[in-house]
Each structure stands twice: as C-alpha cells, then as structure tokens.
C-alpha positions as CSV (number, residue, x, y, z in Angstrom):
1,M,-39.5,-82.0,83.1
2,D,-38.1,-78.8,84.4
3,L,-39.1,-75.4,83.2
4,L,-35.9,-74.9,81.0
5,E,-36.5,-78.2,79.2
6,F,-40.2,-77.4,78.8
7,R,-39.4,-74.0,77.2
8,R,-36.9,-75.6,74.8
9,C,-39.4,-78.1,73.7
10,A,-42.0,-75.5,73.3
11,A,-39.6,-73.4,71.2
12,C,-38.5,-76.4,69.0
13,R,-42.2,-77.3,68.4
14,Y,-43.0,-73.8,67.5
15,L,-40.2,-73.6,65.0
16,E,-41.4,-76.9,63.5
17,I,-44.9,-75.6,63.0
18,Y,-44.3,-72.1,61.9
19,G,-40.6,-72.2,60.7
20,N,-38.2,-69.2,60.8
21,P,-39.5,-65.8,59.6
22,S,-38.5,-65.0,56.1
23,E,-36.8,-61.7,55.2
24,C,-39.3,-60.9,52.5
25,D,-42.1,-60.4,54.9
26,R,-40.8,-56.9,56.0
27,K,-43.5,-54.3,56.4
28,G,-43.4,-50.7,55.1
29,K,-41.8,-49.2,52.1
30,P,-38.0,-49.0,51.5
31,S,-36.4,-45.7,52.0
32,G,-35.8,-43.6,48.8
33,K,-32.2,-43.2,47.6
34,R,-30.7,-39.8,48.0
35,N,-27.8,-38.3,45.9
36,I,-25.1,-38.3,48.5
37,D,-23.0,-35.8,46.5
38,S,-25.5,-33.1,46.5
39,C,-26.3,-33.5,50.2
40,H,-22.7,-32.9,51.2
41,D,-21.7,-30.1,49.0
42,G,-22.5,-27.5,51.8
43,M,-24.5,-25.2,49.5
44,S,-28.2,-24.2,49.4
45,H,-29.6,-26.3,52.2
46,T,-32.8,-24.7,53.0
47,I,-35.1,-25.8,55.9
48,I,-38.7,-25.9,54.8
49,K,-42.0,-27.0,56.5
50,Q,-43.4,-30.4,55.4
51,G,-46.8,-31.7,55.8
52,K,-46.1,-34.6,58.2
53,L,-44.3,-35.3,61.4
54,T,-41.1,-37.3,61.0
55,R,-38.1,-38.2,63.2
56,C,-35.3,-35.6,63.1
57,A,-32.0,-37.0,61.7
58,Q,-29.9,-35.3,64.4
59,C,-31.9,-35.7,67.6
60,P,-34.6,-38.3,68.7
61,Q,-37.6,-35.9,68.6
62,S,-40.3,-35.5,65.9
63,T,-40.3,-32.5,63.5
64,T,-42.3,-31.0,60.8
65,F,-39.3,-29.4,59.0
66,Q,-36.9,-30.9,56.5
67,C,-34.0,-29.9,54.2
68,E,-35.4,-29.1,50.8
69,K,-32.4,-30.4,49.0
70,C,-31.7,-33.6,51.0
71,N,-35.2,-34.5,52.0
72,I,-33.8,-35.2,55.5
73,A,-36.0,-34.3,58.4
74,L,-34.3,-31.7,60.6
75,H,-35.3,-29.2,63.3
76,V,-34.3,-25.7,62.6
77,K,-31.9,-25.8,65.7
78,C,-30.5,-29.1,64.6
79,S,-29.7,-28.2,61.0
80,S,-26.7,-26.1,61.9
81,D,-25.3,-29.2,63.8
82,Y,-26.0,-31.7,61.0
83,P,-22.9,-32.6,58.9
84,N,-23.6,-31.4,55.4
85,E,-20.0,-31.1,54.1
C-alpha cells in the first residue's frame, strides 16, 4: 500500500466514523441586520468611539471607531473612503 492509498483509506475511515460536519454547528452569533436604505443615504454619518476593538470595514486593521448610524466599524481616515451613497 503506497502513501496515497493509505491516506485515502484513512480519510474514508474517518468520514465513516465521524461523518461530514453539519452546517448547524457554526460557532458565534449571526451578524445583525442593518437598514441598508439609511446606511446609503449619505447624510448624518458620524464616527463615534466604541468600547471594543473590531475590524475596519474599509481596511484590514482593527479600530475602536464606528459609524453611529450604520454600526459599521471604520477608522476616521477610512470613513471618507467608505461608500455611503
């Protein structure tokens, strides 16, 4: 038995014992629904400081700021680049 055949047998055996992962076993809470119309109206989008570190919607860095209206995490410098129209 060569290595490829061994790995295939091991994978098949593992799937027989444990089965395929179900989709209902996802961890974490689902993201909240936002009102899309109010987020893209281009008016009264104020950046406020939030209590926790979250990922910025515009860049890959973390931030402690968010849009008060949309609840989207954004840096102050990224907020002007974020499409809100």
